[in-house]
C-alpha positions in Angstrom: 21.0 34.4 -61.4 22.9 31.5 -59.9 20.9 28.9 -58.0 22.5 27.3 -55.0 22.6 23.5 -54.7 23.0 21.2 -51.7 26.7 20.9 -52.6 27.2 24.6 -52.3 25.9 24.7 -48.7 28.1 24.2 -45.6 28.2 20.6 -44.4 25.3 19.7 -42.0 23.1 22.6 -43.1 19.8 21.4 -44.6 18.2 22.9 -47.6 14.8 24.5 -47.6 13.4 21.5 -49.5 14.9 19.1 -46.9 13.5 21.1 -44.0 10.1 21.1 -45.7 10.2 17.3 -46.3 11.2 16.7 -42.7 8.4 18.8 -41.4 5.9 17.0 -43.7 7.1 13.6 -42.4 6.5 14.5 -38.7 3.1 14.0 -37.3 1.0 17.0 -36.8 1.1 18.5 -33.2 -2.6 18.0 -32.7 -2.3 14.2 -33.1 0.8 13.9 -30.9 0.2 11.4 -28.0 -0.2 13.2 -24.7 -0.6 11.2 -21.5 -3.5 12.7 -19.7 -4.4 11.4 -16.3 -8.1 11.7 -15.5 -8.8 10.7 -11.9 -12.5 10.2 -12.4 -12.0 8.4 -15.7 -9.4 6.1 -14.2 -11.7 5.3 -11.3 -14.5 4.5 -13.7 -12.3 2.2 -15.7 -11.1 0.5 -12.6 -14.7 0.0 -11.5 -15.5 -1.7 -14.8 -12.7 -4.2 -14.1 -13.7 -4.9 -10.5 -14.5 -8.5 -11.5 -10.9 -9.0 -12.7 -9.6 -7.8 -9.3 -11.8 -10.4 -7.5 -10.6 -13.1 -10.0 -7.0 -12.3 -9.4 -7.4 -12.3 -5.6 -9.3 -15.6 -5.8 -6.5 -17.1 -7.9 -3.8 -16.0 -5.5 -5.7 -17.4 -2.5 -6.2 -20.7 -4.3 -2.5 -20.9 -5.2 -1.4 -20.0 -1.7 -3.6 -22.4 0.3 -4.6 -25.1 -2.1 -1.7 -27.5 -1.2 -1.5 -26.4 2.4 -2.7 -28.9 5.0 -3.8 -26.1 7.3 -5.3 -24.0 4.5 -6.2 -20.4 5.5 -5.2 -21.1 9.1 -1.7 -20.1 7.9 -3.0 -16.5 7.9 -3.0 -16.7 11.7 0.5 -18.0 12.0 2.5 -14.7 11.5 0.5 -12.4 13.9 0.3 -15.1 16.5 4.0 -15.8 16.5 4.9 -12.1 16.6 2.4 -11.7 19.5 4.0 -14.5 21.5 7.5 -13.1 20.8 6.5 -9.6 21.8 4.8 -10.8 24.9 7.9 -12.8 25.9 10.3 -10.0 25.3 8.3 -7.0 26.6 6.8 -8.7 29.7 9.9 -10.6 30.8 12.7 -8.2 29.8 11.1 -4.9 29.5 8.0 -2.9 30.4 5.4 -1.4 28.0 2.8 1.0 29.3 -0.5 -0.5 28.1 -3.0 1.5 30.2 -4.1 -1.7 32.0 -4.7 -3.7 28.8 -3.3 -7.3 28.9 -0.2 -7.2 26.7 -1.3 -10.0 24.4 -4.4 -8.1 23.5 -2.5 -4.8 23.3 0.1 -6.2 20.8 -2.3 -8.3 18.7 -4.6 -5.4 18.1 -1.6 -3.5 16.7 -0.4 -6.5 14.7 -3.6 -6.9 12.7 -3.4 -3.6 10.8 0.4 -3.9 10.5 0.2 -7.4 9.0 -2.4 -6.2 6.5 -0.2 -3.2 5.5 3.1 -5.1 5.2 1.5 -8.0 3.3 -0.2 -5.7 0.8 2.9 -3.7 0.2 5.2 -6.7 -0.1 2.9 -8.8 -2.4 1.3 -5.9 -4.2 4.7 -4.3 -4.8 5.9 -7.4 -6.6 2.6 -8.1 -8.4 3.5 -6.5 -11.7 6.8 -8.2 -12.1 5.2 -11.5 -11.1 2.4 -11.2 -13.7 4.5 -10.2 -16.7 2.7 -12.8 -19.1 -0.7 -11.3 -18.2 0.7 -7.8 -18.3 1.8 -8.2 -21.9 -1.3 -10.0 -23.2 -4.3 -8.7 -21.3 -5.8 -5.3 -21.7 -6.8 -3.9 -18.4 -5.9 -1.1 -16.0 -2.5 -2.2 -14.6 -3.5 -1.3 -11.1 -5.8 -4.4 -10.9 -2.7 -6.5 -10.1 -1.6 -4.6 -6.9 -5.2 -4.1 -5.9 -5.8 -7.9 -6.2 -2.9 -8.5 -3.9 -4.3 -5.9 -1.5 -7.6 -7.8 -1.4 -5.7 -11.0 -0.6 -4.0 -9.2 2.3 -7.3 -8.0 3.5 -8.8 -11.5 3.5 -5.8 -12.7 5.5 -6.2 -9.9 8.0 -9.9 -10.6 8.3 -9.1 -14.2 9.1 -6.5 -13.2 11.7 -9.2 -11.2 13.6 -10.7 -14.6 14.6 -7.9 -14.9 17.2 -9.5 -12.0 19.1 -12.5 -14.2 19.8 -10.2 -16.4 21.8 -8.0 -13.8 23.3 -10.8 -11.7 24.8 -12.2 -14.6 26.9 -8.7 -15.8 27.9 -7.8 -12.3 29.2 -11.3 -11.8 30.6 -11.8 -8.7 28.6 -14.7 -7.4 26.5 -14.6 -5.0 23.6 -16.0 -1.5 24.4 -19.0 -0.1 22.7 -16.7 2.5 21.0 -15.7 -0.3 18.7 -18.2 1.1 16.2 -15.5 3.6 15.3 -13.4 0.8 13.8 -14.7 1.2 10.2 -13.5 4.8 10.2 -10.0 3.7 11.3 -10.0 0.9 8.7 -10.8 3.4 6.0 -7.7 5.5 6.9 -5.7 2.3 7.0 -7.0 1.1 3.6 -6.4 4.5 1.9 -2.8 4.6 3.1 -2.1 1.0 2.2 -3.5 1.2 -1.3 -1.6 4.4 -2.1 1.7 3.0 -0.9 1.1 -0.3 -2.7 0.3 1.3 -6.0 3.4 3.6 -5.8 5.7 0.7 -4.8 4.4 -1.6 -7.5 5.0 1.0 -10.3 8.4 2.1 -9.0 9.7 -1.5 -8.6 9.2 -2.1 -12.3 11.7 0.7 -13.1 14.0 0.2 -10.1 14.5 -3.5 -9.6 17.0 -2.9 -6.7 14.0 -1.9 -4.7 12.9 -5.5 -4.6 15.8 -6.3 -2.3 15.4 -3.2 -0.2 11.7 -3.6 0.3 11.8 -6.4 2.9 14.4 -4.4 4.9 12.1 -1.3 4.8 9.1 -3.4 5.9 11.1 -4.9 8.8 12.3 -1.5 9.9 8.7 -0.2 9.7 7.6 -2.8 12.2 9.9 -1.3 14.8 9.2 2.4 14.1 5.4 1.9 14.1 3.8 1.5 17.5 2.9 -2.2 17.2 4.8 -3.7 20.1 4.5 -0.5 22.2 2.3 2.5 22.5 2.7 5.7 20.5 3.7 7.6 23.6 6.9 5.6 23.8 8.3 7.6 20.9 6.1 10.8 20.9 6.6 12.2 24.4 4.7 15.5 23.6 1.5 16.4 21.9 3.4 18.1 19.0 5.6 15.1 18.4 2.5 12.8 18.4 0.9 14.9 15.7 4.1 14.9 13.7 4.4 11.2 14.2 0.9 10.6 12.9 1.6 12.8 9.9 4.7 10.8 8.9 3.1 7.4 9.7 -0.7 7.2 9.4 -0.6 3.8 10.9 0.1 5.5 14.3 -3.4 7.0 14.8 -5.0 3.8 13.3 -3.3 1.5 15.8 -3.7 3.9 18.7 -7.3 4.4 17.7 -8.1 0.7 17.7 -6.6 0.3 21.1 -8.5 3.4 22.4 -11.8 2.3 21.0 -11.8 -1.5 21.4 -9.8 -1.9 24.6 -10.0 1.3 26.6 -13.5 2.4 25.7 -12.4 5.9 24.5 -13.1 7.9 21.4 -10.3 8.1 18.8 -7.9 11.0 19.1 -9.6 13.1 16.5 -6.6 15.5 15.9 -4.1 12.8 15.1 -6.7 10.8 13.2 -7.4 13.9 11.0 -3.7 14.4 10.4 -3.1 10.8 9.6 -6.2 10.6 7.4 -5.0 13.6 5.4 -1.6 11.9 4.9 -3.4 8.7 3.8 -5.5 10.7 1.3 -2.4 12.3 -0.1 -0.8 8.9 -0.3 -3.8 7.4 -2.1 -4.2 10.1 -4.7 -0.5 10.6 -5.2 0.1 6.8 -5.5 -2.7 6.5 -8.0 -1.5 9.4 -10.1 2.1 8.2 -10.0 1.0 4.7 -11.1 -1.0 6.1 -14.0 1.9 8.3 -15.0 4.2 5.3 -15.2 1.6 2.9 -16.5 2.3 3.4 -20.2 5.9 2.0 -20.0 5.2 -0.9 -17.6 4.8 -3.6 -20.2 7.9 -2.5 -22.1 10.1 -2.2 -19.0 8.8 -5.3 -17.2 
């Protein structure tokens, strides 16, 4: 009986011994690394690192305002300038239906949530690439970096609300008692903002060109979101308003703030429910996308 050797086989065809050795050198399937995303486990781990989020936010606030003569008063600069510009343009050269609300109040109430959203997405989206040394040396859930930037944006937005204490007396206007709905509106705003910020931060690490496109997208968003005008200026019908709210959850938030604080009305529950559903999808989807891409962030960044 003639035994075949490796030389007798066609080129490129492994012997049984070679296949056996290759199989033995590979890790067993049961110990292969599998990326499992547990939402509850991820949230628990994130809660354990809540102090780090606060420390990162405090660091960013100190860096931003430590050498500034006006300090945190600079947080008022952007919304005030935009309010003055909108007031000049839309009261002198155009007309915006405000329902009897003085236009400075009308626009500023819309600018506060928009400023929070845009600042969180801009700074949070760049947070991973700006913290590469920490990213490579510190063990922590990577989402602490964009969440820290979101906290900074929230602090700036909270400071900017102080302008309302001046605008209301100047315009001889008082907030309505329906203002107690505001926390519900802010919850929808926060969910949408965090979800978009997490997704943007993770994707930018892999697609660096998005860094250059992001400011343009934010600028475009300012004009397609009812900040300088009411939602009815774009959505002329009820169906369009609902679709508008589904595509942009900031629509029912801004409209709700104006309805509750300035007009003394309840929020539009239908559009708020639609916008809130989109915000929840954005929050869960952004978190899951971030966790899916998290394992390669340090290598790619």
